[in-house]
Structures are given as structure tokens and as C-alpha cells.
N, C-alpha and C positions, 0 to 999 in steps of 0.2 A: 577417168580410170586411175585408181590409186596405184602407186609404185611400191607394192609390197613384195618381198621375196616369196618364192613359191613354197619354201619350207621355213619354219621358224629356226632361228639361229641356234638355239640351245639343242634342239634335236639333231641338227646337222653335225654339230661338234661332238655330241655324244655318240653318234653312229660311226664316226670316223676315228674315234679314240685320240683326240687331239692332245689330251693332257696325260696320257698314260706314260709317256717318256719322262715327263717332269716328275710325276709321282714316283716312278721307279728310281730316278736320280736322288730324290729326297730320301727314299728308303735306304739307298746305298750309303747315304751320308755325304753326298757331294755338296759342296758349297756353291750356292747360286749367286749370281751377280758379278759385278766387276771386282777384280782383284785389287787390294789396297796398294797404293804406290809406295808406301813405306811399311816395313814390317814393324812388329811391336817394339823391338829393341831400338830401331831408328826413330820411332815416334817418341820414345822416352828420352833419347838423346836430344832430339829437337826441342822438346818441351823444357829440358834442363838448360839448354843453351839459350832459349828464349827468356827463361826466368833470370838467367845471368845477365841479360840486357842486350844480347846480340839481336840484330835486326832480322825480320822475317825473310827479307830478300837475300841476305848473306847466307842464312841457313839453307834456304831453298836452292841456292846455287850449288852448294856442296852435295846435296842429294839429287840434283837435277829434276826438281819438281817446281811447280808454280808457287809463288809466295803465298797465295791464298790457301794452299794446302797446309802450310805451316801456321798460318793465322788461325785456321779452323782448329788445329791441334792446341795451340796456345790459348785460344779463346775459351776452351773448356767444353766444347761441344761433346767430346767423347766421354766426359766425366760427369755428365748430368745424371742424376738419379732417375730411374725409370718411372718413379711415382711422383716426380716433380710436376707441379702445376705450371701453367703458362706464365704466371707472374714470377714464379721462381726462376724459370729459364730466362726471361727477359731481364730480371734483376741481376742474374749472374753475368749475362752478356754485357750489360751496360755498367756493371760494377756499382750499382746503387743499392742502398739499404731498403728503400721502399719505392713504390711506383704509384704515382698519382693517377687515379682513374677518373674518367669524366662521367 
């Protein structure tokens, strides 16, 4: 005897209106997801301090965030173009001019 649910999942969700609240929130202009730990101004300051040569850990201590948060900012993850290909992203992260493919 197979263990299938009595009703298909899609119809159960549609009948109870599971996504109506989310759709209404998007319509209102609510921002979904986790709030950033640093605002835009703090991000710009952290990037400038990193470019000046200060360590990620020292910067992170002043903002009370993890050093990986600062490393992600300084690494350029936020400044990649939307239409960049995978090779362009890897090249920027590794700081190389070209990537050897196998």
C-alpha cells in the first residue's frame, strides 16, 4: 500500500490561502528576509577602512559583527554586476585576470 497523501499538496495550499499574506505584504512594499546587520553608510565606511589596510577583525569589532561579514563586503560580493557570468565572479573573487578551465 503506497504512502500517498489523501489530497495533492498544491490543492491543499490553494484552498487554505497559504500565500495570500505574503502576496499582500509584497503589494504593501514590505521588505522580506533578514535585515542587514550594517546599514549602507556603515558598509561604505567598512569598505573604505578595509581598503586603507585595516584588518577585517578590527573593523568587525567596532561594528559588533562577525569578521566574515566585513570580508564579504570587502571581497566585492555586493558590487558584482547583475549580468556577470560565473567566470567573471570567480575572477573578481580570486583577483585573477583569467581562469583556466579544464
